[in-house]
C-alpha angles and dihedrals in degrees: 000000000000110000123252109148112069090213107044103003091238122141120277124243128204120215126211093232137031116261129179112268134177120226110241091216108040097015092228112155120222141138120273143153096216130083138128122269088259092057100256117147127192118189122230093253094055091042089057097041107151098022092117087075088073092081091065092043092052094048089058095045120107101181122115091201111094093194090056090049091046092052090055089053092049090057092059119104096246093057115091131187090266131011149104092281086085089063088066100033098058093055093043092051090050094047091050095048091045092055093046090050092057103274113151108235139123093250099196093050091045093050092051090050091048091050090054096045096043093052090058092068108083128220113269094033088127092067103026100040098030088235122097113225091226090058091045088050090059089053090049088053091057091044091054098046093046096041094237122182132173086269095050123116118196094012090049089054094046093052092053093045090052093051090046093051093050095045090046091056091047092049092048092060092041133200170357094071123259115180091202095051094044092048091051092048091051091049092050093050092047093053090053092043096050093049092051099040107026100028093233115131111211120185121265116192124180112279118219115176119234096178105076092103090064097046118088090192100044109153092209116201092009087071114087090219098048113131102248093177095072120138122245116231125188122197112206139194134147102269101018089222108112129003097028091047090051089049092050091051094047090043089057089049097050106022102042093115095051109025145027109228129211138167133207146155143203090249131021138217123215093255145004114277104278095217088055091048092050097047095044089052092046097047103033107016088242117142102201093187091064095070107003136072137160111286139180120241094252090056095068130067120266107273135216091221131025118201117195118202099222109278094137115209093358093059118110111272122219107184117212095011129112106263135175127185122217097195096221123167115233108251094197110136093013128114125271094265092059090047092050092048088055093046092050091048091052090048090052092050092047090054090048089050090052090057091052093049 
């Protein structure tokens, strides 16, 4: 299961109305619509703990490419797959790149202001307000560099046009929300907007997402930043009911950013091994029966790599293709400890495979 809740890693749920919740970390009570399915709530302040360190990071940065700067921020411990930290990070990355590209601003003062403004946009604004905080952050960036106020004229217009352009791009792709995708879209639109309207040329490198493996709601190829160059890996055994199904599920968990994973066999059974289904759900929160089922080899796409589970001469044969054998004993009919030993061994080999890819 890809992690969402900071407390128990369970999926988040979004309510139709605010109810009073207590933060699991600081115990502050406030109204919110967002919690995990187990009832855990984490307030915006605790979710963004550590984000104030970005001011120092940005002041040392020399890059003119806001996407490059944003990616560095996304690698920091306080940044999660989704969350209101992105409402600050987009604007800060843009301010830093703008300054490094020749924009005339007091960067430290601007970053402190962006930190304050960005924090005021709550998590879930994308769905509940109809305005993603990343897009709003791009508008805040323009407001800060142009000195816009409610009484401004041209700068007032520019700030609104920037927010509109970012939100338009986000709306064009559609949902469900992805804080990484929406941040990248906002950055791209801001680079174009600043060059056209403020005559400052910030860098714009190609953006390829590396976060899809952590996003339960990744829209895959519908996302403009989805990594389309991923390898295809097929896990094979005779009946495609146990080891290869476990490998497919764990492959999807660990290799989602670098490979598309499949499984198949030369024969099939009516269902996936029920002990495997039970233990994978118990240990990883993965319900294999939701998306997987026994398949024949000709039912899956041609792969770049075929991994056989260890069925010797009976294993599926793919002449002329790159194949490795993991030499795993079939745990079918054995006790839970034998099953878990096999599952852990498959997990270990998947992680080793990730390093090679």
